[in-house]
ROSE-4610 file (N, C-alpha, C; in Angstrom, 1 decimal, always signed):
// ROSE-4610
residu = [M/M/M/K/K/K/K/K/K/L/L/L/F/F/F/V/V/V/L/L/L/I/I/I/V/V/V/L/L/L/L/L/L/V/V/V/F/F/F/S/S/S/F/F/F/S/S/S/V/V/V/R/R/R/G/G/G/Q/Q/Q/N/N/N/K/K/K/S/S/S/G/G/G/M/M/M/S/S/S/L/L/L/E/E/E/A/A/A/G/G/G/A/A/A/A/A/A/Y/Y/Y/Y/Y/Y/Y/Y/Y/P/P/P/F/F/F/M/M/M/G/G/G/G/G/G/T/T/T/T/T/T/K/K/K/N/N/N/N/N/N/F/F/F/N/N/N/Y/Y/Y/G/G/G/F/F/F/S/S/S/L/L/L/L/L/L/V/V/V/S/S/S/K/K/K/R/R/R/F/F/F/R/R/R/N/N/N/V/V/V/K/K/K/V/V/V/S/S/S/A/A/A/G/G/G/M/M/M/D/D/D/Y/Y/Y/A/A/A/T/T/T/K/K/K/N/N/N/Y/Y/Y/H/H/H/Y/Y/Y/Q/Q/Q/V/V/V/T/T/T/P/P/P/T/T/T/A/A/A/F/F/F/D/D/D/P/P/P/L/L/L/A/A/A/K/K/K/R/R/R/E/E/E/Y/Y/Y/D/D/D/M/M/M/Q/Q/Q/Y/Y/Y/L/L/L/D/D/D/F/F/F/P/P/P/F/F/F/L/L/L/V/V/V/D/D/D/V/V/V/T/T/T/V/V/V/G/G/G/H/H/H/F/F/F/P/P/P/K/K/K/A/A/A/D/D/D/I/I/I/G/G/G/V/V/V/L/L/L/S/S/S/G/G/G/L/L/L/I/I/I/L/L/L/N/N/N/K/K/K/V/V/V/V/V/V/G/G/G/Y/Y/Y/S/S/S/I/I/I/V/V/V/S/S/S/E/E/E/Y/Y/Y/N/N/N/H/H/H/Q/Q/Q/P/P/P/P/P/P/V/V/V/R/R/R/E/E/E/N/N/N/D/D/D/L/L/L/T/T/T/I/I/I/P/P/P/A/A/A/T/T/T/L/L/L/G/G/G/L/L/L/T/T/T/F/F/F/R/R/R/L/L/L/G/G/G/I/I/I/T/T/T/F/F/F/S/S/S/I/I/I/P/P/P/L/L/L/S/S/S/Q/Q/Q/H/H/H/F/F/F/A/A/A/L/L/L/N/N/N/L/L/L/V/V/V/P/P/P/F/F/F/G/G/G/D/D/D/V/V/V/K/K/K/L/L/L/V/V/V/N/N/N/N/N/N/G/G/G/E/E/E/G/G/G/A/A/A/D/D/D/T/T/T/N/N/N/P/P/P/H/H/H/E/E/E/G/G/G/S/S/S/Y/Y/Y/R/R/R/T/T/T/L/L/L/P/P/P/D/D/D/N/N/N/T/T/T/F/F/F/S/S/S/L/L/L/G/G/G/F/F/F/H/H/H/T/T/T/G/G/G/V/V/V/E/E/E/Y/Y/Y/L/L/L/F/F/F]
num = [1/1/1/2/2/2/3/3/3/4/4/4/5/5/5/6/6/6/7/7/7/8/8/8/9/9/9/10/10/10/11/11/11/12/12/12/13/13/13/14/14/14/15/15/15/16/16/16/17/17/17/18/18/18/19/19/19/20/20/20/21/21/21/22/22/22/23/23/23/24/24/24/25/25/25/26/26/26/27/27/27/28/28/28/29/29/29/30/30/30/31/31/31/32/32/32/33/33/33/34/34/34/35/35/35/36/36/36/37/37/37/38/38/38/39/39/39/40/40/40/41/41/41/42/42/42/43/43/43/44/44/44/45/45/45/46/46/46/47/47/47/48/48/48/49/49/49/50/50/50/51/51/51/52/52/52/53/53/53/54/54/54/55/55/55/56/56/56/57/57/57/58/58/58/59/59/59/60/60/60/61/61/61/62/62/62/63/63/63/64/64/64/65/65/65/66/66/66/67/67/67/68/68/68/69/69/69/70/70/70/71/71/71/72/72/72/73/73/73/74/74/74/75/75/75/76/76/76/77/77/77/78/78/78/79/79/79/80/80/80/81/81/81/82/82/82/83/83/83/84/84/84/85/85/85/86/86/86/87/87/87/88/88/88/89/89/89/90/90/90/91/91/91/92/92/92/93/93/93/94/94/94/95/95/95/96/96/96/97/97/97/98/98/98/99/99/99/100/100/100/101/101/101/102/102/102/103/103/103/104/104/104/105/105/105/106/106/106/107/107/107/108/108/108/109/109/109/110/110/110/111/111/111/112/112/112/113/113/113/114/114/114/115/115/115/116/116/116/117/117/117/118/118/118/119/119/119/120/120/120/121/121/121/122/122/122/123/123/123/124/124/124/125/125/125/126/126/126/127/127/127/128/128/128/129/129/129/130/130/130/131/131/131/132/132/132/133/133/133/134/134/134/135/135/135/136/136/136/137/137/137/138/138/138/139/139/139/140/140/140/141/141/141/142/142/142/143/143/143/144/144/144/145/145/145/146/146/146/147/147/147/148/148/148/149/149/149/150/150/150/151/151/151/152/152/152/153/153/153/154/154/154/155/155/155/156/156/156/157/157/157/158/158/158/159/159/159/160/160/160/161/161/161/162/162/162/163/163/163/164/164/164/165/165/165/166/166/166/167/167/167/168/168/168/169/169/169/170/170/170/171/171/171/172/172/172/173/173/173/174/174/174/175/175/175/176/176/176/177/177/177/178/178/178/179/179/179/180/180/180/181/181/181/182/182/182/183/183/183/184/184/184/185/185/185/186/186/186/187/187/187/188/188/188/189/189/189/190/190/190/191/191/191/192/192/192/193/193/193/194/194/194/195/195/195/196/196/196/197/197/197/198/198/198/199/199/199/200/200/200/201/201/201/202/202/202/203/203/203/204/204/204/205/205/205/206/206/206/207/207/207/208/208/208/209/209/209/210/210/210/211/211/211/212/212/212/213/213/213/214/214/214/215/215/215/216/216/216/217/217/217]
x = [+251.6/+252.2/+252.0/+251.3/+251.1/+249.5/+248.7/+247.4/+247.5/+248.3/+248.4/+248.7/+249.8/+250.1/+248.9/+248.4/+247.4/+246.1/+245.5/+244.8/+244.5/+246.4/+246.6/+246.2/+246.8/+247.3/+245.8/+244.5/+243.3/+242.7/+243.1/+242.4/+242.9/+244.5/+245.3/+244.3/+244.3/+243.4/+242.2/+241.3/+240.3/+239.7/+240.8/+240.9/+241.6/+242.0/+242.4/+241.3/+240.6/+239.3/+238.5/+238.5/+237.3/+238.0/+238.9/+239.4/+239.8/+239.2/+239.7/+239.2/+237.8/+237.5/+237.8/+238.5/+239.5/+240.5/+240.4/+241.4/+242.8/+243.9/+245.3/+245.3/+244.8/+245.0/+245.6/+246.6/+247.8/+247.9/+248.1/+248.5/+249.9/+250.5/+252.5/+252.4/+253.0/+253.1/+255.1/+255.5/+256.7/+258.3/+259.6/+260.5/+261.5/+262.1/+263.3/+264.9/+265.8/+266.8/+267.3/+267.5/+268.2/+269.3/+270.1/+271.8/+272.3/+271.1/+271.5/+272.7/+273.5/+274.6/+274.8/+274.7/+274.6/+276.1/+277.0/+278.4/+279.3/+280.3/+281.0/+281.2/+281.6/+282.6/+281.1/+279.9/+278.7/+278.6/+278.5/+277.8/+276.6/+276.1/+274.9/+274.2/+273.3/+273.0/+272.1/+271.6/+270.4/+269.3/+269.3/+267.9/+266.9/+265.4/+264.7/+263.1/+262.7/+261.1/+260.2/+258.8/+257.8/+257.0/+256.2/+255.2/+254.2/+252.9/+251.8/+251.7/+251.7/+251.2/+249.7/+249.5/+248.0/+248.5/+248.3/+249.1/+248.0/+248.1/+247.5/+247.9/+247.6/+248.9/+248.0/+248.5/+248.3/+249.2/+248.8/+249.8/+251.2/+251.9/+254.2/+254.5/+252.9/+253.3/+252.6/+253.1/+252.5/+252.0/+251.2/+251.2/+250.6/+251.8/+251.3/+251.6/+250.5/+250.4/+250.5/+250.7/+250.4/+251.5/+251.9/+252.5/+253.3/+254.5/+255.9/+256.4/+256.7/+257.1/+258.7/+259.6/+260.9/+261.6/+263.0/+263.6/+265.1/+265.7/+267.0/+267.8/+268.5/+269.5/+270.5/+271.2/+272.9/+273.8/+274.9/+275.4/+276.7/+277.6/+279.1/+279.3/+280.9/+282.0/+282.5/+283.2/+284.1/+284.6/+286.1/+287.2/+286.5/+286.1/+285.9/+286.9/+286.6/+288.2/+287.5/+288.2/+287.4/+286.9/+286.7/+285.6/+284.3/+284.4/+282.9/+283.2/+283.0/+282.9/+282.3/+281.4/+280.6/+281.8/+281.3/+282.2/+281.2/+280.0/+279.1/+277.6/+277.0/+275.9/+275.3/+273.6/+273.5/+271.5/+271.3/+269.9/+269.3/+267.8/+267.0/+265.9/+265.3/+264.1/+263.7/+261.9/+260.9/+259.9/+259.8/+259.3/+258.1/+256.9/+255.6/+255.9/+256.2/+256.0/+254.5/+254.3/+253.8/+254.2/+254.3/+255.0/+253.9/+254.4/+253.7/+254.5/+254.4/+255.5/+254.9/+255.5/+255.5/+256.4/+255.9/+257.1/+257.0/+257.9/+257.4/+258.2/+258.2/+258.4/+259.1/+260.7/+261.6/+261.9/+262.1/+262.1/+261.5/+260.9/+260.5/+261.5/+261.4/+262.8/+261.7/+262.1/+261.5/+261.4/+261.8/+261.9/+261.8/+262.0/+261.8/+261.1/+260.8/+260.5/+261.6/+262.1/+263.1/+261.7/+262.4/+261.5/+262.7/+261.7/+262.6/+261.7/+262.0/+260.8/+261.4/+260.3/+260.4/+259.4/+259.4/+258.1/+258.4/+257.8/+257.8/+257.3/+257.8/+257.8/+257.3/+256.1/+256.1/+256.6/+257.5/+257.7/+257.3/+257.0/+256.7/+257.3/+258.2/+259.5/+257.7/+257.7/+256.4/+257.1/+258.7/+259.5/+260.7/+261.4/+262.6/+263.3/+264.4/+265.5/+266.3/+267.4/+268.3/+269.0/+270.2/+271.2/+272.1/+272.8/+274.1/+274.8/+276.0/+277.1/+278.1/+278.4/+279.1/+280.5/+281.4/+283.0/+282.8/+282.5/+281.8/+280.8/+279.9/+278.6/+277.6/+276.5/+275.2/+274.7/+274.3/+274.2/+272.4/+272.7/+270.7/+270.2/+269.1/+268.1/+267.2/+266.7/+266.2/+265.0/+264.0/+262.8/+261.5/+260.9/+259.8/+260.5/+261.3/+262.3/+261.2/+261.0/+260.1/+260.5/+259.7/+259.9/+258.9/+259.4/+259.4/+258.1/+256.8/+255.8/+255.9/+257.3/+257.4/+257.2/+256.5/+256.7/+258.2/+258.7/+259.8/+259.0/+260.2/+259.9/+261.2/+260.8/+262.0/+261.9/+262.9/+262.8/+263.4/+262.7/+263.1/+262.9/+264.6/+265.0/+265.5/+264.9/+265.7/+265.5/+265.6/+265.1/+264.3/+263.6/+262.7/+263.1/+263.2/+262.6/+261.9/+261.4/+259.6/+259.5/+259.8/+259.7/+258.4/+257.9/+256.6/+257.0/+255.8/+255.9/+255.0/+253.8/+252.2/+251.5/+250.3/+249.8/+249.2/+248.7/+248.3/+250.0/+251.1/+252.1/+253.1/+253.8/+255.0/+256.3/+257.5/+258.1/+259.2/+259.4/+259.9/+260.8/+262.4/+263.1/+263.7/+264.2/+264.3/+265.3/+266.7/+267.5/+267.0/+267.6/+267.3/+267.8/+267.9/+268.4/+267.5/+267.8/+266.8/+267.6/+266.8/+267.5/+266.4/+266.7/+265.9/+265.3/+264.3/+264.3/+263.9/+263.0/+262.6/+262.7/+263.6/+263.9/+263.2/+263.2/+262.5/+263.2/+264.3/+264.8/+266.0/+267.7/+268.5/+269.9/+270.6/+271.6/+272.0/+273.1/+273.5/+274.6/+274.7/+275.2/+276.2/+277.6/+278.6/+279.4/+279.6/+280.3/+279.7/+279.7/+278.7/+279.1/+280.1/+280.7/+280.0/+279.3/+278.8/+277.5/+276.7/+275.2/+274.2/+273.0/+272.0/+272.3/+272.8/+272.6/+271.0/+270.1/+268.7/+268.0/+269.0/+268.5/+267.7/+266.8/+266.7/+267.6/+268.2/+268.9/+268.3/+269.4/+268.4/+269.7/+269.4/+270.3/+269.8/+271.0/+270.4/+270.4/+271.0/+270.9/+271.2/+270.5/+270.2/+270.1/+270.7/+270.6/+269.7/+269.1/+268.5/+268.0/+267.3/+267.0/+265.6/+264.1/+263.7/+263.0/+262.0/+262.0/+260.5/+259.5/+258.2/+257.3/+256.2/+255.6/+254.4/+254.1/+252.7/+251.6/+250.3/+249.0/+248.3/+248.7/+247.5/+246.2/+245.3/+244.2/+243.5]
y = [-116.1/-116.8/-118.1/-117.7/-118.6/-119.0/-118.2/-118.7/-119.3/-118.8/-120.3/-121.6/-121.0/-122.9/-123.8/-123.1/-123.7/-123.8/-123.2/-123.6/-125.2/-124.9/-126.3/-127.5/-127.2/-128.5/-128.9/-127.9/-128.1/-129.1/-128.5/-129.1/-130.5/-130.6/-131.8/-133.3/-132.9/-133.3/-133.5/-132.9/-132.9/-134.0/-133.8/-135.1/-136.7/-136.6/-138.0/-138.1/-137.6/-137.7/-139.1/-138.1/-138.8/-139.9/-140.1/-141.8/-142.0/-142.0/-143.1/-145.0/-144.7/-146.1/-146.6/-145.8/-146.6/-147.6/-148.5/-149.9/-149.5/-149.1/-148.5/-147.0/-146.4/-145.1/-144.7/-143.5/-143.6/-141.8/-141.5/-140.2/-139.9/-139.6/-138.8/-137.7/-137.6/-136.1/-136.6/-135.6/-135.8/-134.8/-134.5/-133.5/-133.9/-132.8/-132.9/-132.2/-132.6/-131.8/-131.7/-130.4/-130.0/-129.6/-130.0/-129.7/-129.0/-127.9/-127.5/-127.0/-127.3/-127.1/-125.7/-124.0/-123.1/-122.8/-123.6/-123.2/-122.4/-121.6/-120.8/-120.6/-120.2/-119.8/-120.0/-119.9/-120.3/-121.4/-120.9/-122.0/-122.4/-123.4/-123.6/-123.2/-122.4/-122.8/-124.0/-124.0/-125.6/-125.2/-126.2/-125.9/-126.9/-126.6/-127.8/-127.7/-128.6/-128.7/-129.1/-128.6/-130.0/-130.3/-131.6/-131.8/-132.7/-132.9/-133.5/-134.1/-135.3/-136.5/-137.2/-137.7/-138.1/-139.3/-141.1/-142.2/-143.0/-143.7/-144.8/-145.9/-147.1/-147.9/-148.9/-149.4/-150.4/-151.5/-152.4/-153.5/-153.2/-153.2/-152.7/-151.2/-150.4/-149.1/-148.4/-146.9/-146.3/-145.1/-144.4/-142.8/-141.5/-140.9/-139.6/-138.2/-137.7/-136.0/-135.5/-134.0/-133.4/-131.9/-131.3/-130.3/-130.3/-129.2/-129.4/-128.0/-127.2/-125.9/-126.5/-125.7/-125.8/-124.4/-124.2/-123.4/-123.6/-122.9/-122.6/-121.3/-121.8/-120.4/-120.9/-119.7/-119.6/-118.5/-118.4/-117.5/-117.1/-116.3/-116.4/-115.1/-114.7/-113.8/-113.4/-112.2/-111.5/-110.6/-110.2/-109.2/-107.7/-107.4/-105.8/-105.3/-103.6/-102.8/-101.4/-100.4/-99.2/-98.6/-99.2/-98.8/-99.8/-100.9/-101.8/-102.1/-101.5/-102.3/-103.8/-104.4/-105.9/-107.2/-107.5/-108.9/-109.2/-110.2/-111.3/-111.1/-111.4/-111.0/-112.9/-112.7/-114.0/-114.1/-115.2/-115.3/-116.7/-116.2/-116.4/-116.3/-117.7/-118.2/-118.9/-119.0/-120.1/-121.0/-121.7/-122.7/-123.5/-123.0/-124.1/-125.4/-126.2/-127.6/-128.1/-128.6/-129.4/-130.9/-131.8/-132.9/-134.4/-135.0/-135.9/-137.1/-137.8/-139.1/-140.5/-141.1/-142.6/-143.7/-144.6/-144.8/-146.9/-147.3/-148.9/-149.9/-150.7/-151.7/-152.3/-152.7/-153.7/-154.7/-154.8/-155.8/-155.7/-156.5/-157.1/-157.9/-157.5/-158.0/-158.0/-158.9/-158.8/-157.5/-156.4/-155.3/-154.5/-153.9/-152.8/-153.5/-152.6/-152.7/-151.2/-152.5/-151.3/-150.7/-149.4/-149.2/-147.9/-148.0/-146.9/-145.5/-144.3/-143.2/-142.5/-141.8/-140.9/-140.2/-138.7/-137.9/-136.2/-136.0/-134.7/-133.5/-132.5/-131.6/-129.9/-129.7/-128.0/-126.9/-126.1/-124.8/-123.7/-123.1/-121.9/-121.1/-119.8/-119.2/-118.8/-118.4/-117.6/-116.6/-116.5/-115.4/-115.5/-114.0/-114.4/-112.6/-112.8/-111.9/-112.1/-110.8/-111.0/-110.2/-110.3/-109.5/-109.4/-108.2/-107.7/-107.3/-107.9/-107.6/-106.5/-105.3/-104.8/-104.6/-104.1/-103.8/-102.3/-102.7/-101.4/-100.5/-101.3/-100.7/-101.8/-101.3/-102.1/-103.3/-104.0/-105.2/-104.5/-104.4/-104.5/-105.8/-105.5/-106.7/-106.1/-106.8/-106.4/-107.4/-106.6/-108.1/-107.8/-108.9/-109.0/-108.2/-109.3/-108.5/-109.6/-108.8/-109.2/-110.7/-111.5/-113.0/-113.2/-113.7/-113.9/-115.2/-114.8/-115.3/-117.2/-117.2/-118.3/-119.8/-120.9/-122.0/-122.8/-123.2/-124.3/-125.4/-126.4/-128.0/-129.0/-129.6/-130.2/-132.0/-132.5/-134.4/-134.7/-135.8/-136.3/-137.8/-138.1/-139.5/-139.9/-141.3/-141.1/-142.7/-143.6/-145.1/-144.5/-145.5/-145.5/-146.8/-146.4/-148.0/-147.4/-148.1/-148.3/-149.2/-148.9/-149.7/-150.0/-150.8/-151.1/-150.7/-149.7/-149.4/-150.7/-150.3/-151.2/-151.7/-151.8/-152.0/-151.1/-150.0/-148.5/-147.6/-148.0/-147.1/-147.1/-146.3/-147.3/-145.6/-146.2/-145.1/-145.0/-143.9/-144.1/-143.0/-143.7/-143.1/-142.8/-141.6/-141.7/-140.7/-141.4/-140.5/-140.1/-139.0/-138.2/-137.4/-137.3/-136.2/-135.4/-134.2/-133.7/-132.9/-132.7/-132.0/-131.0/-129.7/-128.6/-129.0/-129.0/-128.9/-127.6/-126.4/-125.8/-124.4/-123.8/-122.7/-121.7/-121.4/-120.2/-118.7/-118.9/-117.8/-117.9/-117.1/-117.6/-118.2/-118.5/-119.4/-118.3/-118.7/-117.9/-117.4/-116.3/-114.8/-115.0/-115.4/-115.4/-114.4/-113.8/-112.3/-110.8/-110.3/-109.4/-107.5/-108.3/-107.0/-106.5/-108.7/-108.4/-108.7/-107.9/-108.1/-107.9/-107.9/-107.6/-108.7/-108.1/-109.4/-109.7/-108.5/-108.9/-110.0/-110.4/-111.6/-112.7/-113.6/-114.3/-116.0/-116.7/-117.2/-118.6/-119.8/-121.0/-122.4/-123.3/-124.1/-125.2/-126.0/-127.4/-128.7/-128.8/-130.7/-129.5/-130.9/-131.0/-132.4/-132.6/-133.7/-133.8/-135.0/-134.5/-136.0/-135.4/-136.3/-136.6/-137.4/-137.2/-138.3/-137.9/-139.1/-138.9/-139.5/-139.2/-140.5/-139.9/-141.1/-141.5/-142.5/-142.4/-143.7/-143.1/-143.8/-144.5/-145.5/-146.5/-146.5/-146.4/-146.2/-148.3]
z = [+252.1/+250.9/+252.1/+253.7/+254.4/+254.5/+253.6/+253.7/+252.5/+251.6/+250.6/+250.8/+251.6/+252.0/+253.2/+253.6/+254.5/+253.4/+252.7/+252.1/+251.1/+250.9/+250.3/+250.9/+251.8/+253.3/+253.0/+253.2/+253.6/+252.5/+251.2/+249.8/+249.8/+250.2/+249.9/+251.3/+252.5/+253.6/+252.7/+252.8/+251.8/+251.1/+249.9/+248.7/+250.0/+250.7/+251.2/+252.4/+253.3/+253.0/+253.0/+251.4/+250.5/+250.0/+249.7/+249.4/+250.3/+251.5/+253.0/+252.6/+251.9/+251.8/+250.3/+249.6/+248.5/+249.0/+248.5/+248.4/+248.4/+249.4/+248.7/+248.8/+249.4/+249.8/+251.1/+251.1/+252.1/+252.1/+253.4/+253.2/+254.1/+253.3/+254.0/+254.6/+255.7/+256.3/+256.4/+255.5/+255.8/+255.8/+255.9/+256.5/+255.4/+254.6/+253.6/+254.2/+253.2/+253.5/+251.8/+251.8/+250.6/+250.4/+248.8/+249.2/+247.2/+247.5/+245.6/+245.5/+244.4/+243.9/+242.8/+243.5/+243.2/+242.2/+242.6/+241.6/+242.3/+241.7/+241.9/+243.5/+244.0/+245.8/+246.6/+245.8/+247.1/+248.1/+249.4/+250.3/+250.1/+250.6/+251.3/+253.0/+252.8/+254.3/+254.6/+255.8/+256.2/+254.9/+254.4/+253.6/+253.6/+254.4/+254.5/+253.6/+254.4/+253.5/+254.0/+254.1/+254.5/+253.3/+254.0/+251.9/+253.2/+252.2/+252.3/+251.2/+251.3/+249.4/+250.1/+249.2/+249.0/+248.1/+248.3/+247.5/+247.0/+245.7/+245.6/+244.9/+245.4/+245.2/+244.1/+243.4/+242.1/+242.0/+242.9/+243.2/+243.7/+243.0/+243.1/+242.6/+242.2/+241.8/+243.1/+243.5/+244.1/+243.2/+243.5/+242.3/+243.5/+243.6/+244.7/+244.4/+244.6/+244.5/+246.1/+245.7/+247.0/+247.1/+247.7/+247.4/+248.7/+249.0/+249.0/+249.6/+250.6/+251.3/+251.5/+250.5/+250.2/+250.5/+250.9/+251.3/+250.2/+249.6/+248.5/+249.4/+250.6/+251.4/+250.9/+250.6/+250.2/+250.5/+250.3/+250.3/+249.1/+249.6/+248.8/+250.2/+249.6/+250.5/+249.4/+250.3/+248.9/+249.9/+249.0/+249.6/+249.6/+250.9/+250.2/+250.3/+249.4/+249.1/+249.0/+248.9/+249.2/+248.3/+247.1/+246.5/+246.7/+247.2/+247.2/+248.3/+249.7/+251.0/+251.4/+250.0/+250.4/+250.8/+251.9/+252.5/+252.4/+252.4/+252.2/+251.9/+251.1/+250.2/+250.4/+250.9/+251.4/+250.7/+250.0/+249.4/+250.1/+250.1/+250.6/+250.3/+249.2/+248.8/+249.6/+249.1/+249.5/+248.5/+248.1/+247.1/+247.6/+246.5/+247.2/+246.0/+246.1/+244.5/+245.0/+243.6/+243.9/+242.7/+243.9/+243.1/+242.5/+241.6/+240.8/+240.6/+241.6/+241.8/+241.3/+241.3/+240.9/+241.7/+242.6/+242.9/+242.7/+242.0/+241.9/+242.5/+243.7/+244.7/+243.6/+243.8/+242.8/+243.8/+245.4/+246.3/+247.2/+248.2/+249.1/+250.5/+251.3/+252.3/+253.8/+255.1/+255.8/+256.4/+256.6/+257.4/+256.6/+255.1/+254.2/+252.8/+252.5/+250.7/+250.0/+249.0/+248.0/+247.1/+246.6/+245.5/+244.6/+242.9/+242.6/+242.3/+242.7/+242.9/+241.4/+240.5/+239.8/+239.7/+239.1/+239.2/+238.3/+238.0/+237.8/+239.2/+239.2/+240.6/+239.8/+240.1/+239.3/+240.9/+240.3/+241.7/+241.2/+242.5/+242.3/+243.1/+243.0/+244.4/+244.9/+246.5/+247.3/+247.7/+247.9/+248.9/+248.5/+247.8/+247.8/+248.7/+249.3/+249.7/+249.9/+250.3/+249.9/+251.4/+251.7/+253.2/+252.5/+252.6/+251.9/+253.3/+253.2/+254.7/+254.2/+254.9/+254.4/+255.2/+255.2/+256.1/+256.4/+258.2/+259.1/+258.5/+257.7/+257.4/+258.4/+258.6/+258.9/+257.6/+257.6/+257.2/+256.3/+254.9/+254.3/+253.9/+254.8/+254.1/+253.1/+252.0/+250.8/+250.6/+251.1/+251.2/+250.4/+249.7/+249.2/+247.0/+247.1/+245.9/+244.5/+243.2/+242.3/+242.3/+241.8/+241.8/+240.4/+239.5/+237.6/+238.1/+237.5/+237.2/+236.7/+236.2/+235.8/+236.4/+236.0/+237.0/+236.5/+237.5/+237.0/+237.3/+236.9/+236.4/+236.7/+237.3/+238.3/+238.1/+237.5/+237.4/+238.5/+239.6/+240.3/+240.3/+240.8/+240.5/+242.0/+242.8/+244.6/+244.8/+245.3/+246.2/+247.3/+247.3/+248.3/+249.1/+250.8/+252.0/+252.8/+252.5/+253.3/+254.3/+256.1/+256.6/+257.4/+257.6/+258.2/+259.5/+260.6/+261.9/+262.5/+262.0/+262.1/+261.2/+261.2/+260.6/+259.3/+260.0/+259.3/+259.1/+259.6/+259.7/+258.9/+258.2/+257.6/+257.8/+258.1/+257.5/+256.8/+255.9/+254.4/+254.6/+253.9/+253.6/+252.1/+251.6/+250.1/+250.0/+249.6/+248.6/+247.4/+247.2/+245.7/+244.6/+243.9/+243.0/+242.4/+242.1/+241.5/+239.9/+239.0/+237.9/+237.4/+237.1/+236.3/+235.2/+235.3/+233.5/+233.0/+233.9/+233.3/+235.2/+234.2/+235.5/+236.1/+237.3/+237.9/+237.5/+237.4/+237.8/+236.8/+237.2/+236.0/+237.2/+236.7/+236.7/+238.0/+239.0/+240.3/+239.8/+240.6/+239.9/+241.1/+240.9/+242.6/+242.5/+241.5/+240.9/+241.8/+242.2/+242.6/+241.4/+240.8/+240.2/+238.1/+238.1/+237.1/+236.9/+236.1/+235.9/+237.7/+237.2/+238.6/+239.6/+241.1/+241.9/+242.4/+242.0/+242.8/+241.6/+240.5/+239.3/+240.2/+240.4/+240.9/+240.3/+241.4/+240.8/+240.7/+240.2/+240.0/+239.8/+239.7/+240.1/+238.8/+238.3/+237.6/+238.4/+239.6/+240.1/+241.9/+242.3/+244.0/+244.4/+245.5/+246.1/+247.2/+247.8/+248.9/+250.0/+251.1/+251.8/+252.2/+251.6/+252.4/+253.7/+255.0/+255.4/+255.5/+255.8/+255.8/+256.4/+257.5/+258.0/+257.6/+256.8/+255.8/+256.5/+256.8/+257.3/+255.6/+256.2/+254.9/+255.4/+255.0/+255.4/+255.3]
C-alpha cells in the first residue's frame, strides 16, 4: 500500500510540474479530519487524512484532481457474558481516494475568498483490520482481512475559505459533508451476535474539515 501511495504522489507531482508554465495552475498539500456516522452504539477514534491536489483556475472556478489517504477507525463496547467474553471490538480501515472537485468562488473579501466546493471522490480500501478485546483474555488482532474489489463513490459538498498568505501561497480551510453514493462494503454491524463481524463496514454520511497550503504558479 505504501508503494502505491508513493507512486501516486510522484505521478501527481509530475503532472503539476508539467503544468507550471500554464496560467492558473496550483498545487496543494493538505490534511483533514473525518467524522463518519457509523450508527448504533459505535464511537469514533481519531480519523485523519493527507491529500495532494493539482488545480486549474478559470476565472472564479477552480477544478481540482489528485489523491487522498484517509483512515476510518471506530469501535463499540458490549457487556461480556459467560458465553461470550467479548468486551470491545475496534475496526481500522485505510482508504486511497481520488477526488475530482469544483470550487466556485462566490465572494471576494479583503482577507479571504469564499467559495462553494462540490465534486465526486472515488474510494478504494487498501487496508482493513479488527482488534477484539475479551474479558480476562488477551486481545486478538486480525490483519489483512478480505477487502472487496468494489470502488466506492462519494459526493462532497463544502464551503471554502481561501486566505492569501503571499503572492504565491494561500491557506485553504474547508468544512465539508460527504454522502456515500456507492459503498465499498456494507452497513456497520454493531451487534456481535448477528451476521459476520468481519464484513467490511460502511457508512452513508460523514462530516470533515480540510486545511491545506496551496502554491500558485
